[in-house]
MOPAC internal coordinates of N, CA, C and O (Angstrom, degrees):
PM7 1SCF
backbone

  N    0.0000 0     0.00 0     0.00 0    0    0    0
  C    1.3078 1     0.00 0     0.00 0    1    0    0
  C    1.5752 1   116.45 1     0.00 0    2    1    0
  O    1.2310 1   121.83 1   144.66 1    3    2    1
  N    1.3963 1   114.10 1   -35.34 1    3    2    1
  C    1.4686 1   118.46 1   176.82 1    5    3    2
  C    1.5071 1   108.63 1   -65.74 1    6    5    3
  O    1.2310 1   119.43 1   143.24 1    7    6    5
  N    1.2833 1   118.69 1   -36.76 1    7    6    5
  C    1.4459 1   127.49 1   179.83 1    9    7    6
  C    1.6161 1   110.03 1   -57.21 1   10    9    7
  O    1.2310 1   124.18 1   129.98 1   11   10    9
  N    1.2944 1   109.58 1   -50.02 1   11   10    9
  C    1.5821 1   115.10 1  -178.13 1   13   11   10
  C    1.5244 1   110.96 1   -68.40 1   14   13   11
  O    1.2310 1   122.13 1   142.75 1   15   14   13
  N    1.3551 1   113.53 1   -37.25 1   15   14   13
  C    1.5139 1   114.32 1   179.14 1   17   15   14
  C    1.4837 1   111.75 1   -64.84 1   18   17   15
  O    1.2310 1   121.06 1   135.84 1   19   18   17
  N    1.4441 1   115.58 1   -44.16 1   19   18   17
  C    1.4063 1   120.22 1   178.72 1   21   19   18
  C    1.5191 1   113.57 1   -65.47 1   22   21   19
  O    1.2310 1   122.91 1   148.56 1   23   22   21
  N    1.3042 1   112.03 1   -31.44 1   23   22   21
  C    1.5214 1   116.80 1  -179.04 1   25   23   22
  C    1.4203 1   103.66 1   -68.26 1   26   25   23
  O    1.2310 1   118.53 1   125.84 1   27   26   25
  N    1.2904 1   120.41 1   -54.16 1   27   26   25
  C    1.4853 1   125.06 1  -179.43 1   29   27   26
  C    1.5917 1   114.84 1   -54.03 1   30   29   27
  O    1.2310 1   121.17 1   139.88 1   31   30   29
  N    1.2581 1   115.36 1   -40.12 1   31   30   29
  C    1.3845 1   121.40 1   178.22 1   33   31   30
  C    1.4502 1   110.06 1   -67.80 1   34   33   31
  O    1.2310 1   120.01 1   139.63 1   35   34   33
  N    1.3692 1   117.58 1   -40.37 1   35   34   33
  C    1.4293 1   121.88 1  -176.66 1   37   35   34
  C    1.4800 1   106.27 1   -69.86 1   38   37   35
  O    1.2310 1   118.10 1   137.06 1   39   38   37
  N    1.2762 1   121.23 1   -42.94 1   39   38   37
  C    1.3900 1   126.64 1   178.53 1   41   39   38
  C    1.6836 1   109.00 1   -58.03 1   42   41   39
  O    1.2310 1   122.35 1   127.17 1   43   42   41
  N    1.2485 1   113.10 1   -52.83 1   43   42   41
  C    1.5214 1   122.21 1   177.86 1   45   43   42
  C    1.4662 1   109.47 1   -47.15 1   46   45   43
  O    1.2310 1   121.19 1   125.34 1   47   46   45
  N    1.4094 1   115.32 1   -54.66 1   47   46   45
  C    1.4428 1   122.07 1  -174.42 1   49   47   46
  C    1.5782 1   111.11 1   -67.92 1   50   49   47
  O    1.2310 1   121.52 1   145.51 1   51   50   49
  N    1.3190 1   114.70 1   -34.49 1   51   50   49
  C    1.4955 1   112.71 1   177.21 1   53   51   50
  C    1.4673 1   111.27 1   -68.66 1   54   53   51
  O    1.2310 1   120.32 1   144.14 1   55   54   53
  N    1.3002 1   117.00 1   -35.86 1   55   54   53
  C    1.4382 1   123.13 1  -179.08 1   57   55   54
  C    1.4853 1   108.66 1   -64.21 1   58   57   55
  O    1.2310 1   121.23 1   133.71 1   59   58   57
  N    1.3696 1   115.24 1   -46.29 1   59   58   57
  C    1.5153 1   121.74 1   178.88 1   61   59   58
  C    1.3979 1   110.45 1   -59.69 1   62   61   59
  O    1.2310 1   118.20 1   130.98 1   63   62   61
  N    1.3202 1   121.03 1   -49.02 1   63   62   61
  C    1.4305 1   129.24 1  -177.61 1   65   63   62
  C    1.5660 1   107.15 1   -62.95 1   66   65   63
  O    1.2310 1   119.84 1   140.53 1   67   66   65
  N    1.3283 1   117.91 1   -39.47 1   67   66   65
  C    1.4709 1   119.30 1   176.46 1   69   67   66
  C    1.5369 1   112.67 1   -62.41 1   70   69   67
  O    1.2310 1   122.42 1   132.72 1   71   70   69
  N    1.3591 1   112.97 1   -47.28 1   71   70   69
  C    1.4595 1   117.18 1  -178.58 1   73   71   70
  C    1.5678 1   113.93 1   -66.49 1   74   73   71
  O    1.2310 1   120.18 1   147.11 1   75   74   73
  N    1.4048 1   117.26 1   -32.89 1   75   74   73
  C    1.3754 1   118.02 1  -179.79 1   77   75   74
  C    1.6002 1   111.54 1   -71.22 1   78   77   75
  O    1.2310 1   124.31 1   135.35 1   79   78   77
  N    1.3956 1   109.33 1   -44.65 1   79   78   77
  C    1.5316 1   115.09 1  -175.61 1   81   79   78
  C    1.5046 1   108.61 1   -67.76 1   82   81   79
  O    1.2310 1   116.81 1   142.16 1   83   82   81
  N    1.3095 1   123.67 1   -37.84 1   83   82   81
  C    1.3403 1   127.42 1  -173.69 1   85   83   82
  C    1.6237 1   113.89 1   -96.40 1   86   85   83
  O    1.2310 1   123.04 1   175.27 1   87   86   85
  N    1.3300 1   111.78 1    -4.73 1   87   86   85
  C    1.4975 1   118.59 1   178.78 1   89   87   86
  C    1.4981 1   107.91 1    58.00 1   90   89   87
  O    1.2310 1   120.61 1  -126.05 1   91   90   89
  N    1.2945 1   116.43 1    53.95 1   91   90   89
  C    1.5432 1   118.59 1   179.32 1   93   91   90
  C    1.4797 1   104.97 1  -117.34 1   94   93   91
  O    1.2310 1   123.61 1   -28.06 1   95   94   93
  N    1.3974 1   110.68 1   151.94 1   95   94   93
  C    1.5096 1   118.82 1   175.54 1   97   95   94
  C    1.4622 1   103.68 1   -86.85 1   98   97   95
  O    1.2310 1   122.51 1   -10.97 1   99   98   97
  N    1.2766 1   112.79 1   169.03 1   99   98   97
  C    1.5773 1   118.34 1   174.70 1  101   99   98
  C    1.4360 1   112.99 1   -55.72 1  102  101   99
  O    1.2310 1   121.46 1   138.69 1  103  102  101
  N    1.3697 1   114.82 1   -41.31 1  103  102  101
  C    1.4778 1   122.35 1  -179.17 1  105  103  102
  C    1.4926 1   109.39 1   -60.28 1  106  105  103
  O    1.2310 1   120.80 1   129.69 1  107  106  105
  N    1.3275 1   116.07 1   -50.31 1  107  106  105
  C    1.4859 1   122.18 1  -177.14 1  109  107  106
  C    1.5111 1   109.16 1   -62.87 1  110  109  107
  O    1.2310 1   119.59 1   139.43 1  111  110  109
  N    1.3526 1   118.38 1   -40.57 1  111  110  109
  C    1.4703 1   121.31 1   178.68 1  113  111  110
  C    1.5627 1   105.84 1   -64.13 1  114  113  111
  O    1.2310 1   118.80 1   136.76 1  115  114  113
  N    1.2537 1   119.89 1   -43.24 1  115  114  113
  C    1.4726 1   120.01 1  -177.66 1  117  115  114
  C    1.5627 1   109.34 1   -61.10 1  118  117  115
  O    1.2310 1   121.75 1   133.69 1  119  118  117
  N    1.3196 1   114.25 1   -46.31 1  119  118  117
  C    1.4003 1   121.82 1  -177.23 1  121  119  118
  C    1.6390 1   107.56 1   -59.31 1  122  121  119
  O    1.2310 1   122.65 1   134.29 1  123  122  121
  N    1.3423 1   112.52 1   -45.71 1  123  122  121
  C    1.5039 1   116.92 1   178.30 1  125  123  122
  C    1.4732 1   112.51 1   -60.87 1  126  125  123
  O    1.2310 1   121.44 1   133.35 1  127  126  125
  N    1.2895 1   114.85 1   -46.65 1  127  126  125
  C    1.5299 1   119.10 1   177.77 1  129  127  126
  C    1.5767 1   110.33 1   -59.77 1  130  129  127
  O    1.2310 1   121.42 1   133.75 1  131  130  129
  N    1.2989 1   114.88 1   -46.25 1  131  130  129
  C    1.4508 1   121.76 1  -178.24 1  133  131  130
  C    1.4601 1   110.77 1   -58.71 1  134  133  131
  O    1.2310 1   121.87 1   137.07 1  135  134  133
  N    1.3906 1   114.02 1   -42.93 1  135  134  133
  C    1.4176 1   122.05 1  -175.02 1  137  135  134
  C    1.5853 1   111.26 1   -70.96 1  138  137  135
  O    1.2310 1   122.05 1   143.95 1  139  138  137
  N    1.2495 1   113.67 1   -36.05 1  139  138  137
  C    1.4860 1   119.91 1   175.38 1  141  139  138
  C    1.4647 1   112.84 1   -70.00 1  142  141  139
  O    1.2310 1   116.56 1   139.84 1  143  142  141
  N    1.3069 1   124.15 1   -40.16 1  143  142  141
  C    1.3327 1   126.93 1   174.11 1  145  143  142
  C    1.5178 1   112.76 1   -62.30 1  146  145  143
  O    1.2310 1   122.23 1   135.86 1  147  146  145
  N    1.2890 1   113.33 1   -44.14 1  147  146  145
  C    1.5086 1   122.73 1   174.81 1  149  147  146
  C    1.5297 1   110.88 1   -53.50 1  150  149  147
  O    1.2310 1   122.20 1   128.76 1  151  150  149
  N    1.3650 1   113.40 1   -51.24 1  151  150  149
  C    1.5052 1   123.43 1  -176.53 1  153  151  150
  C    1.5551 1   103.72 1   -59.83 1  154  153  151
  O    1.2310 1   118.83 1   129.93 1  155  154  153
  N    1.2633 1   119.84 1   -50.07 1  155  154  153
  C    1.5010 1   122.50 1  -178.83 1  157  155  154
  C    1.4810 1   111.63 1   -62.61 1  158  157  155
  O    1.2310 1   118.83 1   141.55 1  159  158  157
  N    1.3516 1   119.84 1   -38.45 1  159  158  157
  C    1.5117 1   120.28 1   171.95 1  161  159  158
  C    1.5564 1   110.82 1   -63.85 1  162  161  159
  O    1.2310 1   119.20 1   133.20 1  163  162  161
  N    1.2485 1   119.14 1   -46.80 1  163  162  161
  C    1.3995 1   122.86 1  -179.21 1  165  163  162
  C    1.5738 1   112.54 1   -59.14 1  166  165  163
  O    1.2310 1   121.97 1   142.40 1  167  166  165
  N    1.3930 1   113.84 1   -37.60 1  167  166  165
  C    1.3922 1   119.27 1  -177.32 1  169  167  166
  C    1.5409 1   110.16 1   -77.19 1  170  169  167
  O    1.2310 1   119.92 1   151.65 1  171  170  169
  N    1.4287 1   117.76 1   -28.35 1  171  170  169
  C    1.4675 1   123.24 1   168.18 1  173  171  170
  C    1.5380 1   108.02 1   -63.48 1  174  173  171
  O    1.2310 1   119.45 1   131.23 1  175  174  173
  N    1.3936 1   118.66 1   -48.77 1  175  174  173
  C    1.4612 1   118.27 1  -177.87 1  177  175  174
  C    1.5698 1   114.58 1   -61.95 1  178  177  175
  O    1.2310 1   123.01 1   142.50 1  179  178  177
  N    1.4196 1   111.84 1   -37.50 1  179  178  177
  C    1.4592 1   114.90 1   173.58 1  181  179  178
  C    1.5018 1   115.82 1   -60.32 1  182  181  179
  O    1.2310 1   123.02 1   141.30 1  183  182  181
  N    1.3132 1   111.82 1   -38.70 1  183  182  181
  C    1.4455 1   116.51 1  -176.72 1  185  183  182
  C    1.4848 1   110.60 1   -75.20 1  186  185  183
  O    1.2310 1   122.54 1   150.25 1  187  186  185
  N    1.3227 1   112.73 1   -29.75 1  187  186  185
  C    1.6195 1   108.89 1   177.00 1  189  187  186
  C    1.6260 1   108.59 1   -74.67 1  190  189  187
  O    1.2310 1   121.56 1   142.57 1  191  190  189
  N    1.3621 1   114.63 1   -37.43 1  191  190  189
  C    1.4810 1   114.02 1   172.11 1  193  191  190
  C    1.4679 1   115.12 1   -57.04 1  194  193  191
  O    1.2310 1   119.83 1   130.45 1  195  194  193
  N    1.3967 1   117.94 1   -49.55 1  195  194  193
  C    1.3541 1   120.98 1   173.34 1  197  195  194
  C    1.5228 1   113.83 1   -48.19 1  198  197  195
  O    1.2310 1   121.09 1   128.61 1  199  198  197
  N    1.3555 1   115.52 1   -51.39 1  199  198  197
  C    1.4939 1   119.28 1   178.80 1  201  199  198
  C    1.5000 1   111.81 1   -55.77 1  202  201  199
  O    1.2310 1   121.61 1   134.78 1  203  202  201
  N    1.3762 1   114.52 1   -45.22 1  203  202  201
  C    1.4762 1   111.57 1  -179.95 1  205  203  202
  C    1.4916 1   111.59 1   -68.39 1  206  205  203
  O    1.2310 1   116.91 1   146.26 1  207  206  205
  N    1.2318 1   123.47 1   -33.74 1  207  206  205
  C    1.4654 1   126.97 1   177.05 1  209  207  206
  C    1.5308 1   108.04 1   -63.13 1  210  209  207
  O    1.2310 1   120.52 1   139.42 1  211  210  209
  N    1.3506 1   116.60 1   -40.58 1  211  210  209
  C    1.3919 1   117.31 1  -176.97 1  213  211  210
  C    1.4469 1   114.00 1   -73.25 1  214  213  211
  O    1.2310 1   120.33 1   150.13 1  215  214  213
  N    1.4134 1   116.98 1   -29.87 1  215  214  213
  C    1.4498 1   122.43 1   178.59 1  217  215  214
  C    1.5687 1   108.65 1   -72.94 1  218  217  215
  O    1.2310 1   120.34 1   144.63 1  219  218  217
  N    1.4407 1   116.96 1   -35.37 1  219  218  217
  C    1.4037 1   117.69 1   174.73 1  221  219  218
  C    1.5165 1   113.47 1   -66.54 1  222  221  219
  O    1.2310 1   121.56 1   142.21 1  223  222  221
  N    1.3827 1   114.62 1   -37.79 1  223  222  221
  C    1.4991 1   115.21 1   179.80 1  225  223  222
  C    1.5410 1   110.55 1   -69.52 1  226  225  223
  O    1.2310 1   122.68 1   145.07 1  227  226  225
  N    1.2089 1   112.47 1   -34.93 1  227  226  225
  C    1.4309 1   115.92 1   179.59 1  229  227  226
  C    1.5946 1   114.26 1   -65.59 1  230  229  227
  O    1.2310 1   122.74 1   141.65 1  231  230  229
  N    1.3314 1   112.36 1   -38.35 1  231  230  229
  C    1.4757 1   119.71 1   171.28 1  233  231  230
  C    1.4423 1   109.77 1   -60.80 1  234  233  231
  O    1.2310 1   120.10 1   126.90 1  235  234  233
  N    1.3895 1   117.41 1   -53.10 1  235  234  233
  C    1.4228 1   123.38 1  -178.80 1  237  235  234
  C    1.5099 1   114.49 1   -52.43 1  238  237  235
  O    1.2310 1   122.01 1   136.29 1  239  238  237
  N    1.3792 1   113.76 1   -43.71 1  239  238  237
  C    1.5239 1   125.02 1   171.49 1  241  239  238
  C    1.4126 1   110.57 1   -50.10 1  242  241  239
  O    1.2310 1   119.89 1   124.42 1  243  242  241
  N    1.4047 1   117.81 1   -55.58 1  243  242  241
  C    1.4244 1   124.83 1   178.93 1  245  243  242
  C    1.5651 1   112.83 1   -52.75 1  246  245  243
  O    1.2310 1   120.69 1   131.96 1  247  246  245
  N    1.2862 1   116.28 1   -48.04 1  247  246  245
  C    1.4438 1   120.90 1  -178.67 1  249  247  246
  C    1.6017 1   107.13 1   -63.71 1  250  249  247
  O    1.2310 1   119.32 1   138.27 1  251  250  249
  N    1.3356 1   118.91 1   -41.73 1  251  250  249
  C    1.4053 1   123.23 1  -176.61 1  253  251  250
  C    1.5650 1   110.20 1   -64.77 1  254  253  251
  O    1.2310 1   119.04 1   138.30 1  255  254  253
  N    1.4203 1   119.43 1   -41.70 1  255  254  253
  C    1.3858 1   123.37 1   174.82 1  257  255  254
  C    1.4562 1   111.07 1   -57.42 1  258  257  255
  O    1.2310 1   121.09 1   133.83 1  259  258  257
  N    1.3162 1   115.52 1   -46.17 1  259  258  257
  C    1.5028 1   121.57 1  -177.86 1  261  259  258
  C    1.5014 1   107.48 1   -60.49 1  262  261  259
  O    1.2310 1   117.37 1   135.22 1  263  262  261
  N    1.4078 1   122.61 1   -44.78 1  263  262  261
  C    1.2925 1   121.22 1   173.34 1  265  263  262
  C    1.4908 1   119.05 1   -59.94 1  266  265  263
  O    1.2310 1   123.63 1   134.38 1  267  266  265
  N    1.3376 1   110.65 1   -45.62 1  267  266  265
  C    1.5409 1   116.98 1   174.55 1  269  267  266
  C    1.4898 1   114.13 1   -50.25 1  270  269  267
  O    1.2310 1   120.49 1   134.03 1  271  270  269
  N    1.3370 1   116.68 1   -45.97 1  271  270  269
  C    1.3512 1   127.24 1   177.52 1  273  271  270
  C    1.5931 1   110.92 1   -55.42 1  274  273  271
  O    1.2310 1   123.73 1   133.69 1  275  274  273
  N    1.2265 1   110.45 1   -46.31 1  275  274  273
  C    1.6217 1   112.82 1  -178.99 1  277  275  274
  C    1.6087 1   104.47 1   -66.39 1  278  277  275
  O    1.2310 1   120.68 1   132.05 1  279  278  277
  N    1.3230 1   116.30 1   -47.95 1  279  278  277
  C    1.4823 1   114.39 1  -178.45 1  281  279  278
  C    1.4996 1   111.48 1   -57.75 1  282  281  279
  O    1.2310 1   119.88 1   140.94 1  283  282  281
  N    1.2690 1   117.83 1   -39.06 1  283  282  281
  C    1.4579 1   121.76 1   178.33 1  285  283  282
  C    1.4452 1   116.69 1   -59.75 1  286  285  283
  O    1.2310 1   124.39 1   139.21 1  287  286  285
  N    1.3860 1   109.18 1   -40.79 1  287  286  285
  C    1.5362 1   115.03 1   174.99 1  289  287  286
  C    1.4821 1   117.08 1   -67.14 1  290  289  287
  O    1.2310 1   122.54 1   145.82 1  291  290  289
  N    1.4142 1   112.75 1   -34.18 1  291  290  289
  C    1.4735 1   122.75 1   175.02 1  293  291  290
  C    1.5488 1   109.07 1   -63.62 1  294  293  291
  O    1.2310 1   123.30 1   133.05 1  295  294  293
  N    1.2762 1   111.29 1   -46.95 1  295  294  293
  C    1.5196 1   116.29 1   176.97 1  297  295  294
  C    1.4893 1   112.32 1   -52.94 1  298  297  295
  O    1.2310 1   122.34 1   128.20 1  299  298  297
  N    1.3889 1   113.12 1   -51.80 1  299  298  297
  C    1.5030 1   120.55 1  -172.48 1  301  299  298
  C    1.5124 1   107.72 1   -62.83 1  302  301  299
  O    1.2310 1   120.81 1   140.95 1  303  302  301
  N    1.2721 1   116.05 1   -39.05 1  303  302  301
  C    1.5012 1   125.23 1   179.97 1  305  303  302
  C    1.5022 1   106.50 1   -57.95 1  306  305  303
  O    1.2310 1   117.40 1   128.86 1  307  306  305
  N    1.3108 1   122.55 1   -51.14 1  307  306  305
  C    1.4585 1   127.04 1   177.44 1  309  307  306
  C    1.3190 1   111.66 1   -70.70 1  310  309  307
  O    1.2310 1   112.54 1   146.44 1  311  310  309
  N    1.3228 1   131.70 1   -33.56 1  311  310  309
  C    1.4568 1   128.43 1   167.00 1  313  311  310
  C    1.5111 1   113.74 1   -57.87 1  314  313  311
  O    1.2310 1   122.06 1   134.66 1  315  314  313
  N    1.3505 1   113.66 1   -45.34 1  315  314  313
  C    1.5657 1   118.33 1   174.72 1  317  315  314
  C    1.4239 1   115.04 1   -60.59 1  318  317  315
  O    1.2310 1   118.72 1   143.25 1  319  318  317
  N    1.3527 1   120.05 1   -36.75 1  319  318  317
  C    1.4363 1   121.79 1   176.77 1  321  319  318
  C    1.5309 1   112.58 1   -67.37 1  322  321  319
  O    1.2310 1   124.64 1   130.90 1  323  322  321
  N    1.3346 1   108.70 1   -49.10 1  323  322  321
  C    1.4595 1   116.42 1   177.54 1  325  323  322
  C    1.6058 1   113.67 1   -56.16 1  326  325  323
  O    1.2310 1   120.91 1   130.91 1  327  326  325
  N    1.2587 1   115.86 1   -49.09 1  327  326  325
  C    1.4136 1   119.66 1   173.11 1  329  327  326
  C    1.4400 1   114.80 1   -54.65 1  330  329  327
  O    1.2310 1   119.48 1   131.48 1  331  330  329
  N    1.3289 1   118.60 1   -48.52 1  331  330  329
  C    1.4425 1   122.30 1   177.63 1  333  331  330
  C    1.6239 1   112.93 1   -59.12 1  334  333  331
  O    1.2310 1   122.70 1   146.24 1  335  334  333
  N    1.3971 1   112.43 1   -33.76 1  335  334  333
  C    1.4850 1   113.03 1   178.19 1  337  335  334
  C    1.4772 1   112.57 1   -75.75 1  338  337  335
  O    1.2310 1   118.22 1   146.87 1  339  338  337
  N    1.2374 1   121.00 1   -33.13 1  339  338  337
  C    1.4322 1   121.41 1  -174.94 1  341  339  338
  C    1.5535 1   115.07 1   -88.22 1  342  341  339
  O    1.2310 1   123.83 1   170.37 1  343  342  341
  N    1.2637 1   110.26 1    -9.63 1  343  342  341
  C    1.5133 1   118.14 1  -173.47 1  345  343  342
  C    1.5057 1   112.07 1   -61.33 1  346  345  343
  O    1.2310 1   114.99 1   142.59 1  347  346  345
  N    1.2663 1   127.11 1   -37.41 1  347  346  345
  C    1.4003 1   130.70 1   174.98 1  349  347  346
  C    1.5049 1   110.61 1   -67.37 1  350  349  347
  O    1.2310 1   119.54 1   140.44 1  351  350  349
  N    1.2632 1   118.48 1   -39.56 1  351  350  349
  C    1.4027 1   130.02 1  -177.35 1  353  351  350
  C    1.5769 1   110.65 1   -66.87 1  354  353  351
  O    1.2310 1   123.46 1   136.57 1  355  354  353
  N    1.3278 1   110.96 1   -43.43 1  355  354  353
  C    1.5097 1   120.71 1   178.26 1  357  355  354
  C    1.5829 1   106.45 1   -67.42 1  358  357  355
  O    1.2310 1   118.48 1   137.31 1  359  358  357
  N    1.2199 1   120.50 1   -42.69 1  359  358  357
  C    1.5673 1   119.62 1   178.39 1  361  359  358
  C    1.4765 1   109.97 1   -62.37 1  362  361  359
  O    1.2310 1   118.78 1   138.40 1  363  362  361
  N    1.3921 1   119.93 1   -41.60 1  363  362  361
  C    1.4383 1   123.64 1   179.78 1  365  363  362
  C    1.6687 1   111.24 1   -61.97 1  366  365  363
  O    1.2310 1   125.51 1   139.10 1  367  366  365
  N    1.3716 1   107.01 1   -40.90 1  367  366  365
  C    1.4244 1   113.26 1  -179.77 1  369  367  366
  C    1.6180 1   111.59 1   -65.51 1  370  369  367
  O    1.2310 1   121.55 1   138.19 1  371  370  369
  N    1.2848 1   114.63 1   -41.81 1  371  370  369
  C    1.5278 1   126.13 1  -179.09 1  373  371  370
  C    1.5698 1   106.66 1   -61.66 1  374  373  371
  O    1.2310 1   123.21 1   138.75 1  375  374  373
  N    1.4960 1   111.45 1   -41.25 1  375  374  373
  C    1.5664 1   110.05 1  -173.65 1  377  375  374
  C    1.5814 1   105.70 1   -75.53 1  378  377  375
  O    1.2310 1   120.18 1   152.01 1  379  378  377
  N    1.2263 1   117.27 1   -27.99 1  379  378  377
  C    1.4858 1   118.75 1  -175.69 1  381  379  378
  C    1.6753 1   105.17 1   -82.78 1  382  381  379
  O    1.2310 1   120.29 1   151.00 1  383  382  381
  N    1.2095 1   117.05 1   -29.00 1  383  382  381
  C    1.4811 1   115.17 1   174.06 1  385  383  382
  C    1.4223 1   111.55 1   -70.42 1  386  385  383
  O    1.2310 1   121.34 1   138.11 1  387  386  385
  N    1.3060 1   115.05 1   -41.89 1  387  386  385
  C    1.5828 1   117.19 1   172.02 1  389  387  386
  C    1.4656 1   118.90 1   -59.18 1  390  389  387
  O    1.2310 1   122.37 1   140.04 1  391  390  389
  N    1.3575 1   113.07 1   -39.96 1  391  390  389
  C    1.4464 1   123.07 1   172.03 1  393  391  390
  C    1.4451 1   113.54 1   -59.05 1  394  393  391
  O    1.2310 1   120.62 1   132.32 1  395  394  393
  N    1.2698 1   116.43 1   -47.68 1  395  394  393
  C    1.3962 1   124.29 1  -179.24 1  397  395  394
  C    1.5509 1   108.89 1   -64.63 1  398  397  395
  O    1.2310 1   122.32 1   134.76 1  399  398  397
  N    1.4101 1   113.16 1   -45.24 1  399  398  397
  C    1.4827 1   109.30 1   178.38 1  401  399  398
  C    1.4751 1   116.87 1   -69.09 1  402  401  399
  O    1.2310 1   119.63 1   153.48 1  403  402  401
  N    1.3434 1   118.30 1   -26.52 1  403  402  401
  C    1.4796 1   122.39 1   178.90 1  405  403  402
  C    1.5683 1   105.78 1   -70.28 1  406  405  403
  O    1.2310 1   119.90 1   142.34 1  407  406  405
  N    1.3855 1   117.80 1   -37.66 1  407  406  405
  C    1.4096 1   122.98 1  -177.22 1  409  407  406
  C    1.6349 1   107.02 1   -69.47 1  410  409  407
  O    1.2310 1   122.79 1   136.05 1  411  410  409
  N    1.2094 1   112.26 1   -43.95 1  411  410  409
  C    1.5883 1   112.58 1   177.03 1  413  411  410
  C    1.4544 1   109.72 1   -68.04 1  414  413  411
  O    1.2310 1   114.98 1   147.38 1  415  414  413
  N    1.2523 1   127.13 1   -32.62 1  415  414  413
  C    1.4898 1   130.58 1   176.57 1  417  415  414
  C    1.5982 1   107.86 1   -67.18 1  418  417  415
  O    1.2310 1   121.73 1   145.43 1  419  418  417
  N    1.2296 1   114.29 1   -34.57 1  419  418  417
  C    1.5438 1   115.56 1   178.79 1  421  419  418
  C    1.5274 1   114.21 1   -78.38 1  422  421  419
  O    1.2310 1   124.01 1   149.72 1  423  422  421
  N    1.3943 1   109.92 1   -30.28 1  423  422  421
  C    1.5423 1   115.11 1   178.47 1  425  423  422
  C    1.5296 1   115.80 1   -85.09 1  426  425  423
  O    1.2310 1   122.67 1   173.16 1  427  426  425
  N    1.3450 1   112.49 1    -6.84 1  427  426  425
  C    1.4826 1   115.62 1   178.05 1  429  427  426
  C    1.5157 1   111.60 1   -78.75 1  430  429  427
  O    1.2310 1   121.64 1   -37.15 1  431  430  429
  N    1.3411 1   114.47 1   142.85 1  431  430  429
  C    1.4159 1   121.98 1  -173.01 1  433  431  430
  C    1.5540 1   108.33 1   -59.91 1  434  433  431
  O    1.2310 1   119.75 1   -39.77 1  435  434  433
  N    1.2978 1   118.08 1   140.23 1  435  434  433
  C    1.5243 1   121.62 1   174.88 1  437  435  434
  C    1.4667 1   106.55 1   -94.27 1  438  437  435
  O    1.2310 1   123.43 1   -42.29 1  439  438  437
  N    1.2420 1   111.03 1   137.71 1  439  438  437
  C    1.4660 1   117.27 1   179.62 1  441  439  438
  C    1.5383 1   111.59 1   -99.16 1  442  441  439
  O    1.2310 1   120.10 1   180.00 1  443  442  441

């Protein structure tokens, strides 16, 4: 009980000092307090909205990473297929290049 009485007295003295220092009427002080509380509530709502937006964006990013992993796997599969298809042709081209190089080496003048 004493705590409540002292708290209320302290609150009243603080309010009186605020009104005297800032030359405010009780109505103006009530308006300032109400405006401050509304600003804090609006900021809390904005923070909650930003948090929800961030959570949604994080979820979307996770989905996009999953999709990107699938696309990368598909690309790797296609690259492997292509490499398998061109491997015999590359071997033929290497054999011919080696044959041409050997022929050029044979035709080169000997010192």
